[in-house]
C-alpha positions in Angstrom: -9.3 -1.2 -37.9 -11.3 -2.1 -34.7 -10.5 -5.8 -35.2 -6.8 -4.9 -35.3 -7.0 -3.1 -32.0 -8.9 -5.9 -30.5 -6.3 -8.4 -31.6 -3.5 -6.2 -30.3 -5.2 -6.3 -26.9 -6.0 -10.0 -26.9 -2.6 -11.3 -27.9 -0.8 -10.1 -24.8 -3.6 -11.2 -22.6 -3.5 -14.7 -24.1 0.2 -14.8 -23.7 -0.1 -13.8 -20.0 -2.8 -16.3 -19.4 -0.6 -19.1 -20.6 2.4 -17.9 -18.8 0.8 -17.4 -15.4 0.3 -21.0 -14.4 4.0 -21.7 -15.0 5.0 -18.7 -12.9 2.6 -19.6 -10.1 4.0 -23.2 -10.0 7.5 -21.8 -9.8 6.6 -19.7 -6.7 5.6 -22.7 -4.7 4.5 -21.7 -1.2 4.4 -18.0 -2.2 1.6 -18.3 -4.8 -1.3 -15.9 -4.8 -3.6 -18.5 -3.5 -1.8 -18.7 -0.2 -3.4 -17.1 2.9 -1.5 -14.1 3.9 -0.9 -12.9 7.5 -3.2 -10.2 8.9 -0.2 -7.9 9.1 0.5 -8.4 5.4 -3.1 -7.7 4.6 -3.1 -4.5 6.6 0.1 -3.4 4.9 -1.4 -4.2 1.4 -4.5 -2.1 2.3 -2.2 0.8 3.3 -0.2 0.4 0.1 -3.2 0.4 -2.2 -4.6 3.5 -0.5 -1.2 5.3 -0.8 -0.9 4.5 -4.5 -4.3 6.0 -5.2 -3.6 9.0 -3.0 -0.4 9.7 -4.9 -2.5 10.0 -8.1 -5.4 12.1 -6.8 -4.6 13.9 -3.5 -4.3 17.4 -5.2 -7.5 17.1 -7.2 -10.3 19.1 -5.5 -12.9 17.1 -7.4 -11.7 13.9 -5.6 -11.5 15.3 -2.1 -14.2 12.9 -0.7 -12.4 10.0 -2.2 -9.1 11.2 -0.8 -10.6 11.6 2.6 -11.9 8.0 2.5 -8.5 6.7 1.3 -6.8 8.5 4.2 -9.4 7.0 6.7 -8.9 3.5 5.2 -5.1 3.9 5.5 -5.3 5.2 9.0 -7.6 2.2 10.1 -5.2 -0.3 8.5 -2.2 1.4 10.2 -4.0 1.2 13.6 -4.7 -2.5 12.9 -1.1 -3.2 11.9 0.2 -1.6 15.1 -1.3 -4.4 17.1 -0.1 -7.2 14.8 3.2 -9.1 14.4 4.7 -11.0 11.5 4.3 -14.7 11.1 6.3 -16.9 13.5 9.0 -17.6 10.9 9.7 -13.9 10.7 9.5 -13.1 14.4 10.9 -9.8 15.7 12.9 -8.9 18.8 11.4 -6.6 21.3 13.4 -3.7 20.0 12.1 -4.4 16.4 8.5 -4.5 17.6 9.0 -1.2 19.4 10.6 0.4 16.4 7.8 -0.9 14.1 5.1 0.5 16.4 7.0 3.9 16.6 7.1 4.1 12.8 3.4 3.4 12.5 2.7 6.1 15.1 4.6 8.5 12.9 2.6 7.4 9.9 -0.6 8.1 11.8 0.6 11.6 12.6 1.4 12.2 8.9 -2.0 10.9 7.9 -3.6 13.3 10.4 -1.7 16.2 8.9 -2.8 15.2 5.4 -6.4 15.0 6.6 -6.1 18.4 8.2 -4.7 19.9 5.0 -7.6 18.5 3.0 -10.1 19.8 5.5 -8.6 23.3 5.1 -8.5 23.0 1.3 -4.7 23.1 1.2 -4.2 20.6 -1.6 -0.5 21.4 -2.1 0.2 20.7 1.6 -1.8 17.5 1.5 0.2 16.4 -1.6 3.4 17.0 0.4 2.1 15.0 3.3 1.3 12.1 1.0 4.9 12.4 -0.4 6.0 12.1 3.3 4.0 9.0 3.7 5.7 7.5 0.6 9.1 8.3 2.1 8.1 6.8 5.4 6.9 3.7 3.6 10.2 3.4 1.7 12.3 3.9 4.9 10.3 1.4 6.9 10.5 -1.2 4.1 14.3 -0.7 3.9 14.7 -1.1 7.6 12.6 -4.2 7.9 13.9 -5.6 4.6 10.4 -5.8 3.0 9.9 -5.6 -0.8 7.2 -3.3 -2.2 4.2 -5.0 -3.7 
């Protein structure tokens, strides 16, 4: 029985392993080996933290981890505020201002989530993380960015 489970696990992994080089070759310049811009890296850090927060923010046993994730997300947001996209995706002055304004709003929401956690209000913290998810979606729609 255990051998059967092992085979069920290994077959999809083997299939994925063979398919991946073909997919990476099809991507060309967008393969995972490509260096990504500092802005993209900051945004990825924010996204990873947000995904984890969505799963755990209302769990009192994970409060320290949630606080760390919020701090990491806030630091990445502060970093992103000072960055611009790569030259081929340059923004106008109005787009830059709007981008920074949106990130300022994200920081305010992060502060509210941190405050809710500090006060032990896990339902409020969960709602603030839901606000962050909505802010992410709205920003990505405005700037025509796909979600990773």
